[in-house]
Backbone as JSON Lines, residues from 0, in Angstrom:
{"i":0,"aa":"X","n":[1.05,-1.34,0.26],"ca":[-0.08,-0.15,0.29],"c":[1.49,1.05,0.77]}
{"i":1,"aa":"X","n":[1.85,1.6,0.7],"ca":[2.71,2.98,1.11],"c":[3.45,2.65,-0.52]}
{"i":2,"aa":"X","n":[3.72,1.91,-0.54],"ca":[4.84,1.26,-2.25],"c":[3.79,2.51,-3.79]}
{"i":3,"aa":"X","n":[2.07,1.81,-3.28],"ca":[0.84,2.67,-4.01],"c":[1.28,3.31,-3.94]}
{"i":4,"aa":"X","n":[1.19,3.49,-2.91],"ca":[1.22,5.48,-2.3],"c":[1.81,6.65,-3.14]}
{"i":5,"aa":"X","n":[2.99,6.63,-3.02],"ca":[4.52,6.66,-3.15],"c":[4.72,6.59,-5.1]}
{"i":6,"aa":"X","n":[3.79,5.47,-5.61],"ca":[3.8,6.48,-7.39],"c":[2.91,6.68,-7.12]}
{"i":7,"aa":"X","n":[1.56,6.67,-6.88],"ca":[-0.05,8.05,-6.98],"c":[0.72,9.08,-7.3]}
{"i":8,"aa":"X","n":[2.08,9.18,-5.83],"ca":[2.01,10.78,-5.45],"c":[3.38,10.56,-6.19]}
{"i":9,"aa":"X","n":[3.75,10.75,-7.26],"ca":[4.86,10.65,-8.08],"c":[4.62,11.99,-9.07]}
{"i":10,"aa":"X","n":[4.81,12.48,-9.72],"ca":[5.37,13.79,-10.32],"c":[4.82,13.16,-12.13]}
{"i":11,"aa":"X","n":[3.87,13.75,-12.45],"ca":[3.76,12.61,-14.09],"c":[4.67,13.38,-15.1]}
{"i":12,"aa":"X","n":[5.69,12.6,-15.82],"ca":[6.45,13.05,-16.64],"c":[6.57,13.61,-17.76]}
{"i":13,"aa":"X","n":[5.33,13.2,-18.54],"ca":[4.75,14.58,-19.45],"c":[3.31,15.84,-18.97]}
{"i":14,"aa":"X","n":[2.77,16.31,-19.66],"ca":[2.27,17.13,-19.28],"c":[1.94,17.96,-21.16]}
{"i":15,"aa":"X","n":[0.42,18.87,-21.31],"ca":[0.57,19.45,-22.96],"c":[0.67,20.9,-22.21]}
{"i":16,"aa":"X","n":[1.86,20.66,-23.61],"ca":[2.62,22.82,-23.09],"c":[3.55,23.01,-22.64]}
{"i":17,"aa":"X","n":[3.26,24.25,-22.38],"ca":[4.62,24.22,-22.28],"c":[4.71,24.28,-20.91]}
{"i":18,"aa":"X","n":[4.22,24.57,-19.69],"ca":[4.42,24.67,-18.52],"c":[3.97,23.19,-17.94]}
{"i":19,"aa":"X","n":[4.5,22.91,-17.39],"ca":[4.37,21.11,-16.42],"c":[4.66,21.5,-14.79]}
{"i":20,"aa":"X","n":[3.11,21.47,-14.82],"ca":[2.46,21.58,-13.82],"c":[2.89,20.7,-12.54]}
{"i":21,"aa":"X","n":[3.83,19.41,-13.1],"ca":[4.56,18.55,-12.54],"c":[5.84,19.05,-11.55]}
{"i":22,"aa":"X","n":[7.04,19.55,-12.9],"ca":[8.16,20.05,-12.75],"c":[7.84,21.03,-11.06]}
{"i":23,"aa":"X","n":[6.84,21.86,-11.34],"ca":[6.35,23.08,-10.5],"c":[6.05,22.77,-9.32]}
{"i":24,"aa":"X","n":[5.48,21.67,-8.67],"ca":[5.76,21.64,-8.09],"c":[6.12,20.09,-7.17]}
{"i":25,"aa":"X","n":[8.0,20.06,-8.06],"ca":[8.8,19.05,-7.84],"c":[9.94,20.31,-6.73]}
{"i":26,"aa":"X","n":[9.81,21.85,-7.61],"ca":[10.11,23.43,-7.37],"c":[9.57,23.67,-6.39]}
{"i":27,"aa":"X","n":[8.93,22.76,-6.01],"ca":[7.69,23.9,-4.75],"c":[8.58,22.85,-3.18]}
{"i":28,"aa":"X","n":[8.2,21.53,-3.93],"ca":[8.49,20.83,-2.06],"c":[10.5,20.72,-2.27]}
{"i":29,"aa":"X","n":[11.13,21.08,-3.6],"ca":[12.48,21.4,-2.81],"c":[13.17,22.76,-2.18]}
{"i":30,"aa":"X","n":[11.65,23.26,-2.29],"ca":[12.64,24.56,-2.06],"c":[11.34,25.77,-1.52]}
{"i":31,"aa":"X","n":[10.35,25.1,-0.48],"ca":[9.58,25.57,0.84],"c":[10.13,25.33,1.44]}
{"i":32,"aa":"X","n":[9.72,25.59,2.84],"ca":[9.98,24.8,4.04],"c":[9.22,24.71,4.9]}
{"i":33,"aa":"X","n":[8.98,22.9,5.68],"ca":[7.81,22.95,6.09],"c":[6.87,23.27,6.39]}
{"i":34,"aa":"X","n":[6.88,24.27,7.64],"ca":[6.25,24.43,7.95],"c":[5.62,26.06,6.61]}
{"i":35,"aa":"X","n":[5.45,26.2,5.68],"ca":[5.23,26.99,4.92],"c":[3.64,26.84,4.63]}
{"i":36,"aa":"X","n":[2.83,27.48,5.1],"ca":[0.98,27.9,4.74],"c":[0.76,27.94,3.49]}
{"i":37,"aa":"X","n":[0.2,26.55,3.06],"ca":[-0.41,26.43,1.65],"c":[-2.32,26.82,2.03]}
{"i":38,"aa":"X","n":[-2.64,27.96,0.79],"ca":[-4.1,27.48,0.73],"c":[-4.97,27.29,-0.7]}
{"i":39,"aa":"X","n":[-6.05,26.91,-0.88],"ca":[-6.27,26.49,-2.0],"c":[-8.24,26.93,-1.95]}
{"i":40,"aa":"X","n":[-8.24,27.04,-3.4],"ca":[-9.69,27.56,-2.84],"c":[-10.25,25.82,-3.38]}
{"i":41,"aa":"X","n":[-11.47,25.99,-4.7],"ca":[-11.47,24.4,-5.29],"c":[-11.85,24.15,-6.83]}
{"i":42,"aa":"X","n":[-10.33,23.4,-8.02],"ca":[-11.09,23.64,-8.9],"c":[-9.93,22.62,-9.49]}
{"i":43,"aa":"X","n":[-10.4,21.68,-10.1],"ca":[-9.06,20.61,-10.52],"c":[-7.23,21.35,-10.44]}
{"i":44,"aa":"X","n":[-7.19,22.42,-10.59],"ca":[-6.16,23.25,-10.08],"c":[-5.39,22.85,-8.93]}
{"i":45,"aa":"X","n":[-6.04,22.21,-7.08],"ca":[-5.57,22.56,-6.21],"c":[-5.32,20.54,-6.76]}
{"i":46,"aa":"X","n":[-5.76,19.72,-7.67],"ca":[-5.35,18.46,-7.84],"c":[-3.69,18.1,-7.0]}
{"i":47,"aa":"X","n":[-3.47,19.34,-7.71],"ca":[-1.78,19.24,-8.26],"c":[-1.01,19.43,-6.2]}
{"i":48,"aa":"X","n":[-1.77,20.6,-5.74],"ca":[-1.46,20.49,-3.62],"c":[-1.59,19.0,-3.61]}
{"i":49,"aa":"X","n":[-2.39,18.89,-3.76],"ca":[-3.65,17.95,-2.71],"c":[-2.9,16.51,-2.82]}
{"i":50,"aa":"X","n":[-2.26,16.3,-4.28],"ca":[-1.64,15.51,-4.55],"c":[0.06,15.11,-3.79]}
{"i":51,"aa":"X","n":[0.13,16.3,-4.44],"ca":[2.48,15.91,-5.1],"c":[2.41,16.75,-3.85]}
{"i":52,"aa":"X","n":[1.46,17.88,-3.17],"ca":[2.64,18.24,-1.28],"c":[2.74,17.68,-1.03]}
{"i":53,"aa":"X","n":[4.06,17.51,-0.28],"ca":[3.52,16.67,1.4],"c":[3.61,17.18,3.12]}
{"i":54,"aa":"X","n":[1.78,17.31,3.59],"ca":[2.06,18.05,4.24],"c":[2.5,17.77,5.87]}
{"i":55,"aa":"X","n":[3.66,18.05,6.33],"ca":[3.68,17.29,6.53],"c":[4.53,17.65,8.75]}
{"i":56,"aa":"X","n":[3.43,19.29,8.48],"ca":[2.95,19.67,9.36],"c":[1.53,19.87,9.74]}
{"i":57,"aa":"X","n":[1.58,19.26,11.1],"ca":[-0.5,20.67,11.58],"c":[-0.09,21.86,11.06]}
{"i":58,"aa":"X","n":[-0.96,22.85,10.67],"ca":[-1.79,24.19,10.97],"c":[-0.94,24.82,9.73]}
{"i":59,"aa":"X","n":[-0.66,24.12,8.38],"ca":[0.39,23.95,7.24],"c":[-0.94,23.96,6.01]}
{"i":60,"aa":"X","n":[-1.8,23.95,6.05],"ca":[-3.11,24.31,4.9],"c":[-4.26,25.2,5.69]}
{"i":61,"aa":"X","n":[-5.03,25.64,4.68],"ca":[-6.62,25.74,4.82],"c":[-6.72,26.67,3.86]}
{"i":62,"aa":"X","n":[-7.97,24.74,3.61],"ca":[-8.1,24.93,2.1],"c":[-10.26,24.36,2.49]}
{"i":63,"aa":"X","n":[-10.84,25.29,1.89],"ca":[-12.1,25.04,1.96],"c":[-12.83,23.13,2.46]}
{"i":64,"aa":"X","n":[-13.97,22.93,3.01],"ca":[-14.44,21.46,2.67],"c":[-15.75,21.18,2.16]}
{"i":65,"aa":"X","n":[-16.46,22.15,1.79],"ca":[-17.3,21.9,0.92],"c":[-17.3,22.83,-0.68]}
{"i":66,"aa":"X","n":[-16.23,22.82,-1.68],"ca":[-15.49,22.81,-2.52],"c":[-16.11,24.34,-2.97]}
{"i":67,"aa":"X","n":[-15.36,25.87,-1.6],"ca":[-16.02,26.87,-2.48],"c":[-14.71,27.17,-3.2]}
{"i":68,"aa":"X","n":[-15.23,27.73,-4.41],"ca":[-14.34,28.66,-4.89],"c":[-14.3,30.47,-4.29]}
{"i":69,"aa":"X","n":[-12.53,30.85,-4.27],"ca":[-12.82,31.73,-3.72],"c":[-11.77,31.61,-2.7]}
{"i":70,"aa":"X","n":[-11.42,30.49,-2.33],"ca":[-11.67,30.31,-0.43],"c":[-9.73,31.46,-0.36]}
{"i":71,"aa":"X","n":[-9.12,30.65,-1.17],"ca":[-8.38,30.69,-0.92],"c":[-7.22,32.21,-0.98]}
{"i":72,"aa":"X","n":[-7.28,32.66,-1.34],"ca":[-7.1,34.21,-1.77],"c":[-7.49,35.02,0.2]}
{"i":73,"aa":"X","n":[-7.98,34.74,-0.05],"ca":[-8.36,35.28,2.27],"c":[-8.52,34.49,2.75]}
{"i":74,"aa":"X","n":[-8.4,33.21,2.66],"ca":[-6.93,32.55,3.7],"c":[-5.7,32.86,4.28]}
{"i":75,"aa":"X","n":[-4.85,32.99,2.83],"ca":[-4.0,33.51,2.52],"c":[-3.61,34.59,3.09]}
{"i":76,"aa":"X","n":[-4.38,35.77,3.4],"ca":[-4.16,37.11,3.22],"c":[-4.62,36.42,5.38]}
{"i":77,"aa":"X","n":[-5.12,35.75,5.72],"ca":[-5.65,35.84,7.47],"c":[-3.94,35.08,7.5]}
{"i":78,"aa":"X","n":[-3.86,33.98,7.06],"ca":[-3.01,32.71,7.29],"c":[-1.66,33.69,7.41]}
{"i":79,"aa":"X","n":[-1.36,34.72,6.62],"ca":[0.07,35.85,7.02],"c":[-0.42,36.86,7.98]}
{"i":80,"aa":"X","n":[-1.44,37.65,7.6],"ca":[-2.27,38.45,9.34],"c":[-1.73,37.26,10.78]}
{"i":81,"aa":"X","n":[-1.6,35.91,10.82],"ca":[-1.73,35.09,11.93],"c":[0.04,34.93,12.14]}
{"i":82,"aa":"X","n":[0.37,34.64,11.06],"ca":[1.91,34.19,11.01],"c":[3.23,34.63,9.85]}
{"i":83,"aa":"X","n":[2.94,36.26,10.57],"ca":[3.95,37.22,9.96],"c":[5.89,36.12,9.64]}
{"i":84,"aa":"X","n":[5.53,35.61,9.76],"ca":[7.21,34.4,9.68],"c":[7.15,33.23,9.06]}
{"i":85,"aa":"X","n":[6.07,32.8,8.51],"ca":[6.04,31.68,7.63],"c":[5.62,31.89,6.39]}
{"i":86,"aa":"X","n":[5.97,31.84,5.51],"ca":[6.26,31.32,4.32],"c":[4.15,30.99,3.34]}
{"i":87,"aa":"X","n":[3.84,32.3,2.88],"ca":[2.12,31.62,2.29],"c":[2.47,31.28,1.1]}
{"i":88,"aa":"X","n":[1.75,30.39,0.93],"ca":[1.15,30.39,-0.93],"c":[-0.38,30.38,-0.97]}
{"i":89,"aa":"X","n":[-0.59,30.52,-1.92],"ca":[-1.89,30.74,-2.41],"c":[-2.28,30.41,-3.9]}
{"i":90,"aa":"X","n":[-2.48,28.56,-3.53],"ca":[-3.14,27.97,-5.06],"c":[-4.0,28.65,-5.46]}
{"i":91,"aa":"X","n":[-5.12,28.99,-6.95],"ca":[-5.84,29.29,-7.4],"c":[-5.57,29.34,-8.89]}
{"i":92,"aa":"X","n":[-7.73,29.08,-9.27],"ca":[-7.29,28.41,-10.54],"c":[-7.6,30.56,-10.75]}
{"i":93,"aa":"X","n":[-7.84,30.41,-12.34],"ca":[-8.18,31.62,-12.74],"c":[-9.61,31.9,-12.0]}
{"i":94,"aa":"X","n":[-10.54,31.54,-12.38],"ca":[-12.26,31.22,-12.06],"c":[-11.65,31.41,-10.6]}
{"i":95,"aa":"X","n":[-10.81,30.4,-10.53],"ca":[-11.4,30.51,-8.55],"c":[-10.73,31.93,-7.72]}
{"i":96,"aa":"X","n":[-9.28,32.35,-8.12],"ca":[-9.14,33.81,-8.49],"c":[-10.4,34.78,-8.36]}
{"i":97,"aa":"X","n":[-11.25,34.99,-9.59],"ca":[-11.72,36.4,-9.83],"c":[-12.52,35.97,-8.7]}
{"i":98,"aa":"X","n":[-12.91,34.96,-7.83],"ca":[-13.99,35.56,-6.59],"c":[-13.96,36.18,-6.54]}
{"i":99,"aa":"X","n":[-12.7,36.25,-5.83],"ca":[-12.69,36.51,-4.1],"c":[-11.22,37.16,-4.63]}
{"i":100,"aa":"X","n":[-10.49,37.67,-5.34],"ca":[-9.24,38.22,-6.32],"c":[-9.1,39.96,-5.7]}
{"i":101,"aa":"X","n":[-10.44,40.92,-5.09],"ca":[-9.7,42.01,-4.47],"c":[-9.34,41.8,-3.17]}
{"i":102,"aa":"X","n":[-9.35,40.39,-2.73],"ca":[-8.74,40.64,-1.76],"c":[-7.44,40.55,-1.61]}
{"i":103,"aa":"X","n":[-6.66,40.58,-2.4],"ca":[-5.43,41.52,-3.02],"c":[-5.63,43.27,-2.3]}
{"i":104,"aa":"X","n":[-5.53,43.75,-2.84],"ca":[-5.93,45.11,-2.49],"c":[-5.69,44.97,-0.22]}
{"i":105,"aa":"X","n":[-6.06,44.14,0.1],"ca":[-6.12,44.04,1.65],"c":[-4.58,43.67,1.87]}
{"i":106,"aa":"X","n":[-3.55,42.43,1.07],"ca":[-2.46,41.72,1.16],"c":[-1.56,43.28,0.75]}
{"i":107,"aa":"X","n":[-2.17,43.85,0.13],"ca":[-1.02,45.35,-0.06],"c":[-1.74,46.46,0.85]}
{"i":108,"aa":"X","n":[-2.25,46.69,1.67],"ca":[-2.78,48.26,2.46],"c":[-1.63,46.97,3.47]}
{"i":109,"aa":"X","n":[-1.96,45.93,4.19],"ca":[-1.38,46.0,5.52],"c":[-0.04,44.91,5.31]}
{"i":110,"aa":"X","n":[0.75,45.25,4.01],"ca":[1.25,44.18,3.66],"c":[2.15,43.55,4.11]}
{"i":111,"aa":"X","n":[1.1,41.96,3.71],"ca":[0.98,41.22,4.0],"c":[1.67,40.3,2.93]}
{"i":112,"aa":"X","n":[3.34,40.26,2.14],"ca":[3.46,39.44,1.38],"c":[3.33,38.32,1.5]}
{"i":113,"aa":"X","n":[2.43,37.95,0.89],"ca":[1.61,36.29,0.81],"c":[2.52,36.08,-1.35]}
{"i":114,"aa":"X","n":[2.05,34.69,-1.42],"ca":[2.27,34.26,-2.81],"c":[1.14,34.12,-3.26]}
{"i":115,"aa":"X","n":[0.65,34.18,-4.15],"ca":[-0.71,33.55,-4.66],"c":[-0.5,33.29,-6.3]}
{"i":116,"aa":"X","n":[-0.33,32.15,-5.88],"ca":[0.26,31.26,-7.55],"c":[-1.41,30.98,-8.13]}
{"i":117,"aa":"X","n":[-1.72,31.77,-9.92],"ca":[-2.57,31.85,-10.16],"c":[-2.52,31.09,-11.69]}
{"i":118,"aa":"X","n":[-3.67,29.92,-11.3],"ca":[-3.15,28.78,-12.53],"c":[-4.5,28.84,-13.43]}
{"i":119,"aa":"X","n":[-3.65,29.89,-13.94],"ca":[-4.53,30.09,-15.48],"c":[-4.66,29.83,-16.44]}
{"i":120,"aa":"X","n":[-6.12,28.31,-16.8],"ca":[-6.23,28.42,-18.08],"c":[-6.9,28.59,-19.04]}
{"i":121,"aa":"X","n":[-7.6,29.14,-18.87],"ca":[-8.72,30.5,-19.22],"c":[-10.46,29.81,-19.8]}
{"i":122,"aa":"X","n":[-10.38,28.93,-18.7],"ca":[-12.72,27.96,-17.98],"c":[-12.34,27.05,-16.89]}
{"i":123,"aa":"X","n":[-13.05,27.34,-16.59],"ca":[-13.9,26.88,-14.89],"c":[-13.48,25.67,-15.6]}
{"i":124,"aa":"X","n":[-12.56,25.0,-15.06],"ca":[-11.92,24.51,-15.28],"c":[-12.84,22.62,-14.8]}
{"i":125,"aa":"X","n":[-13.08,22.75,-13.35],"ca":[-13.63,21.4,-12.94],"c":[-14.76,21.25,-13.99]}
{"i":126,"aa":"X","n":[-15.69,22.58,-14.06],"ca":[-17.08,22.22,-14.38],"c":[-17.09,21.97,-16.42]}
{"i":127,"aa":"X","n":[-16.19,22.17,-16.86],"ca":[-15.48,22.58,-18.47],"c":[-15.43,20.33,-18.03]}
{"i":128,"aa":"X","n":[-14.21,19.95,-17.79],"ca":[-14.37,19.01,-17.5],"c":[-15.51,17.87,-17.46]}
{"i":129,"aa":"X","n":[-17.1,18.31,-16.43],"ca":[-17.75,17.44,-16.69],"c":[-18.61,17.59,-17.64]}
{"i":130,"aa":"X","n":[-18.53,18.15,-18.77],"ca":[-18.8,18.79,-19.49],"c":[-18.58,18.22,-20.94]}
{"i":131,"aa":"X","n":[-17.15,18.16,-20.64],"ca":[-16.52,17.16,-22.1],"c":[-16.76,15.64,-21.97]}
{"i":132,"aa":"X","n":[-17.32,15.39,-20.4],"ca":[-17.75,13.58,-19.8],"c":[-18.26,13.44,-20.52]}
{"i":133,"aa":"X","n":[-19.74,13.75,-20.22],"ca":[-21.08,13.99,-20.03],"c":[-22.02,14.15,-21.43]}
{"i":134,"aa":"X","n":[-20.69,15.62,-22.36],"ca":[-21.23,15.76,-23.11],"c":[-21.17,16.67,-24.43]}
{"i":135,"aa":"X","n":[-19.55,15.86,-25.55],"ca":[-18.63,16.36,-25.54],"c":[-18.64,17.06,-26.36]}
{"i":136,"aa":"X","n":[-17.94,18.26,-26.11],"ca":[-18.12,18.91,-28.02],"c":[-19.53,20.2,-27.27]}
{"i":137,"aa":"X","n":[-19.73,19.76,-26.64],"ca":[-21.3,21.46,-25.72],"c":[-21.08,21.69,-24.52]}
{"i":138,"aa":"X","n":[-20.2,22.89,-25.21],"ca":[-19.84,23.53,-23.97],"c":[-20.21,25.04,-23.97]}
{"i":139,"aa":"X","n":[-20.5,25.03,-22.8],"ca":[-21.37,26.41,-22.24],"c":[-20.58,27.04,-20.44]}
{"i":140,"aa":"X","n":[-20.51,28.11,-21.03],"ca":[-20.37,29.17,-20.02],"c":[-19.49,28.84,-19.15]}
{"i":141,"aa":"X","n":[-18.67,27.5,-18.91],"ca":[-17.32,27.39,-19.44],"c":[-16.03,28.75,-19.45]}
{"i":142,"aa":"X","n":[-15.92,29.31,-20.79],"ca":[-14.41,30.09,-21.05],"c":[-14.64,30.97,-20.41]}
{"i":143,"aa":"X","n":[-13.18,31.71,-20.41],"ca":[-13.07,33.07,-20.03],"c":[-11.99,33.71,-20.57]}
{"i":144,"aa":"X","n":[-12.88,35.12,-19.9],"ca":[-11.48,36.3,-20.87],"c":[-11.15,37.07,-19.37]}
{"i":145,"aa":"X","n":[-9.71,36.87,-19.39],"ca":[-9.28,37.51,-17.8],"c":[-8.2,38.5,-17.92]}
{"i":146,"aa":"X","n":[-7.88,38.73,-16.78],"ca":[-7.39,40.05,-16.9],"c":[-6.12,40.1,-17.11]}
{"i":147,"aa":"X","n":[-4.9,40.78,-17.23],"ca":[-3.84,40.2,-16.84],"c":[-3.24,39.78,-15.88]}
{"i":148,"aa":"X","n":[-2.89,39.0,-14.68],"ca":[-3.15,38.61,-13.74],"c":[-1.52,39.06,-12.96]}
{"i":149,"aa":"X","n":[-0.5,39.65,-13.55],"ca":[0.61,39.74,-12.98],"c":[0.71,41.52,-13.2]}
{"i":150,"aa":"X","n":[-0.27,41.88,-13.7],"ca":[-0.25,43.12,-14.27],"c":[-1.46,43.74,-13.28]}
{"i":151,"aa":"X","n":[-2.36,42.69,-13.48],"ca":[-2.95,43.12,-11.69],"c":[-2.17,43.33,-10.63]}
{"i":152,"aa":"X","n":[-1.86,42.77,-10.18],"ca":[-0.9,42.84,-9.26],"c":[0.34,43.77,-8.87]}
{"i":153,"aa":"X","n":[0.37,44.13,-9.65],"ca":[0.73,45.72,-9.32],"c":[0.29,47.04,-9.63]}
{"i":154,"aa":"X","n":[-0.95,47.09,-10.43],"ca":[-2.09,48.1,-10.43],"c":[-1.94,48.1,-8.7]}
{"i":155,"aa":"X","n":[-2.18,46.98,-8.0],"ca":[-2.11,47.24,-6.53],"c":[-1.41,47.96,-5.93]}
{"i":156,"aa":"X","n":[-0.44,47.27,-6.42],"ca":[0.91,48.06,-6.03],"c":[2.08,47.29,-4.88]}
{"i":157,"aa":"X","n":[1.15,45.94,-5.42],"ca":[2.12,44.05,-4.88],"c":[3.34,43.72,-6.62]}
{"i":158,"aa":"X","n":[3.93,42.53,-6.16],"ca":[3.98,42.21,-7.18],"c":[3.78,40.97,-8.16]}
{"i":159,"aa":"X","n":[4.55,41.09,-9.91],"ca":[3.75,40.53,-10.68],"c":[4.74,39.73,-11.38]}
{"i":160,"aa":"X","n":[3.98,38.57,-11.77],"ca":[5.2,37.85,-12.37],"c":[4.32,36.77,-13.78]}
{"i":161,"aa":"X","n":[4.56,36.63,-14.53],"ca":[3.94,35.47,-15.49],"c":[4.94,34.97,-15.98]}
{"i":162,"aa":"X","n":[4.15,33.54,-15.91],"ca":[4.78,32.4,-16.59],"c":[4.35,31.27,-17.59]}
{"i":163,"aa":"X","n":[4.93,31.33,-18.18],"ca":[4.76,30.47,-19.86],"c":[5.37,29.4,-19.56]}
{"i":164,"aa":"X","n":[6.76,29.44,-18.91],"ca":[7.34,27.33,-19.66],"c":[8.09,27.61,-18.14]}
{"i":165,"aa":"X","n":[8.04,26.25,-18.31],"ca":[8.09,25.56,-16.61],"c":[9.45,26.72,-15.96]}
{"i":166,"aa":"X","n":[10.1,26.55,-16.81],"ca":[11.5,26.84,-16.25],"c":[11.51,28.42,-16.02]}
{"i":167,"aa":"X","n":[10.79,28.88,-16.22],"ca":[10.47,30.8,-15.62],"c":[10.08,30.23,-14.51]}
{"i":168,"aa":"X","n":[9.59,29.22,-13.61],"ca":[8.72,29.05,-12.42],"c":[9.37,29.81,-11.44]}
{"i":169,"aa":"X","n":[10.63,29.12,-11.07],"ca":[11.31,29.12,-10.26],"c":[11.84,30.67,-10.04]}
{"i":170,"aa":"X","n":[13.06,31.31,-11.52],"ca":[13.04,32.63,-11.46],"c":[11.8,33.66,-10.5]}
{"i":171,"aa":"X","n":[11.32,33.34,-11.44],"ca":[10.04,34.51,-10.84],"c":[9.38,33.89,-9.47]}
{"i":172,"aa":"X","n":[9.4,33.15,-8.98],"ca":[9.33,32.53,-7.89],"c":[10.12,33.57,-6.92]}
{"i":173,"aa":"X","n":[11.26,33.17,-7.0],"ca":[12.1,34.26,-6.33],"c":[12.89,35.43,-6.09]}
{"i":174,"aa":"X","n":[12.09,36.16,-7.09],"ca":[11.45,37.4,-7.68],"c":[10.59,37.88,-6.26]}
{"i":175,"aa":"X","n":[9.73,37.33,-6.66],"ca":[7.84,37.32,-6.12],"c":[9.16,36.87,-4.39]}
{"i":176,"aa":"X","n":[9.5,36.25,-4.01],"ca":[9.81,35.99,-2.68],"c":[10.21,37.0,-2.15]}
{"i":177,"aa":"X","n":[11.87,37.91,-2.79],"ca":[12.33,38.72,-3.12],"c":[12.2,40.23,-2.72]}
{"i":178,"aa":"X","n":[10.76,40.74,-3.08],"ca":[9.93,41.34,-3.58],"c":[9.79,42.27,-2.18]}
{"i":179,"aa":"X","n":[8.82,40.94,-1.53],"ca":[8.54,41.73,-0.05],"c":[7.55,42.31,-0.15]}
{"i":180,"aa":"X","n":[7.18,42.15,-1.5],"ca":[5.9,42.5,-1.05],"c":[4.41,41.26,-1.44]}
{"i":181,"aa":"X","n":[3.71,41.85,-1.47],"ca":[1.98,40.92,-2.09],"c":[3.0,40.08,-3.75]}
{"i":182,"aa":"X","n":[2.33,38.92,-3.7],"ca":[2.73,38.74,-5.41],"c":[1.74,37.66,-5.99]}
{"i":183,"aa":"X","n":[1.27,38.13,-7.11],"ca":[0.5,36.9,-7.9],"c":[1.7,36.77,-9.52]}
{"i":184,"aa":"X","n":[1.66,35.01,-9.26],"ca":[2.8,34.65,-9.85],"c":[1.4,33.77,-10.88]}
{"i":185,"aa":"X","n":[1.3,34.28,-12.58],"ca":[-0.14,33.98,-13.38],"c":[1.34,32.7,-13.93]}
{"i":186,"aa":"X","n":[0.35,31.21,-14.01],"ca":[0.83,30.28,-14.26],"c":[-0.31,29.91,-16.28]}
{"i":187,"aa":"X","n":[0.4,30.21,-16.85],"ca":[-0.03,30.12,-18.18],"c":[-0.35,28.71,-18.62]}
{"i":188,"aa":"X","n":[-1.13,27.8,-17.87],"ca":[-1.35,26.48,-18.26],"c":[-1.95,25.86,-19.56]}
{"i":189,"aa":"X","n":[-1.71,25.14,-20.28],"ca":[-3.04,23.93,-21.55],"c":[-3.7,23.47,-20.68]}
{"i":190,"aa":"X","n":[-4.64,24.59,-21.77],"ca":[-6.65,23.57,-20.92],"c":[-6.14,22.08,-20.88]}
{"i":191,"aa":"X","n":[-5.36,21.91,-22.58],"ca":[-5.96,19.54,-22.43],"c":[-4.86,19.49,-21.11]}
{"i":192,"aa":"X","n":[-3.92,19.89,-19.8],"ca":[-3.47,19.72,-18.99],"c":[-4.71,19.84,-17.52]}
{"i":193,"aa":"X","n":[-6.25,19.31,-17.83],"ca":[-6.98,19.14,-17.0],"c":[-6.52,18.48,-15.74]}
{"i":194,"aa":"X","n":[-5.53,17.26,-15.49],"ca":[-5.99,16.45,-15.01],"c":[-4.16,16.04,-14.88]}
{"i":195,"aa":"X","n":[-3.49,15.67,-13.47],"ca":[-2.38,14.98,-13.63],"c":[-1.86,13.99,-14.68]}
{"i":196,"aa":"X","n":[-3.39,13.06,-14.78],"ca":[-3.42,11.82,-15.66],"c":[-3.67,11.58,-16.56]}
{"i":197,"aa":"X","n":[-4.63,13.26,-17.01],"ca":[-5.25,12.27,-18.4],"c":[-5.5,14.55,-19.14]}
{"i":198,"aa":"X","n":[-6.22,13.95,-20.44],"ca":[-5.72,15.04,-20.88],"c":[-7.47,15.62,-21.1]}
{"i":199,"aa":"X","n":[-8.04,16.57,-21.25],"ca":[-9.63,17.03,-21.56],"c":[-10.0,16.26,-22.9]}
{"i":200,"aa":"X","n":[-8.88,16.34,-23.2],"ca":[-9.38,15.48,-24.69],"c":[-9.35,14.13,-24.63]}
{"i":201,"aa":"X","n":[-8.73,13.3,-24.12],"ca":[-9.13,11.83,-23.43],"c":[-10.29,11.93,-22.95]}
{"i":202,"aa":"X","n":[-10.92,12.83,-21.99],"ca":[-12.21,12.63,-21.06],"c":[-12.79,12.79,-22.28]}
{"i":203,"aa":"X","n":[-12.83,13.81,-22.3],"ca":[-14.1,13.38,-23.4],"c":[-14.88,12.28,-24.9]}
{"i":204,"aa":"X","n":[-13.02,11.65,-24.93],"ca":[-14.02,10.44,-25.43],"c":[-13.5,9.08,-24.93]}
{"i":205,"aa":"X","n":[-14.07,9.46,-23.56],"ca":[-14.74,8.37,-22.82],"c":[-16.4,8.81,-22.75]}
{"i":206,"aa":"X","n":[-16.6,8.99,-23.17],"ca":[-18.03,9.35,-22.9],"c":[-18.96,7.74,-23.59]}
{"i":207,"aa":"X","n":[-20.36,6.98,-23.18],"ca":[-20.26,5.78,-23.26],"c":[-19.14,4.3,-23.88]}
{"i":208,"aa":"X","n":[-18.36,4.74,-22.9],"ca":[-17.16,3.69,-22.28],"c":[-17.6,2.66,-21.42]}
């Protein structure tokens, strides 16, 4: 059973697009302290955190139990206020972040240098996945036209970065960390990379099987 768990929690070797979330998770695991606090809302993007991060201490996660979108950023604001000496990293999808993204202004106002990773695939990914699985090709109201999230961070007075290739993530994170400001790192994820193990197209092709 332990061997099966280790195999399941190993990041995948391949992923569609120029950004590989598996490699990003490997970098995070190697470059964050055991007491770092991770927060998230609801969406397929959270699978990367929950499956591939090892929570080794108590009080290192703030996340919803009822699938509440938008929870991650306000939770990160609160966590950084309560534990200013610890690193706080928020995972958010693009749709999830837009639910309560204005709370980034609160982080700037109170000088709370959290780091928000906005995993942007241009859609409500979980809902789109279900649409493709149950009604392939019949997409309804899940595509999103998003702002430039890095520019949004700077407009609020924070630090902003955009990652369009896997190798860009580490340097972007280090710059965000060194800025001493609340930061947003926008990660441009290929829409096909909907889960660690299956693409959106593969899910759409399973209907009726």
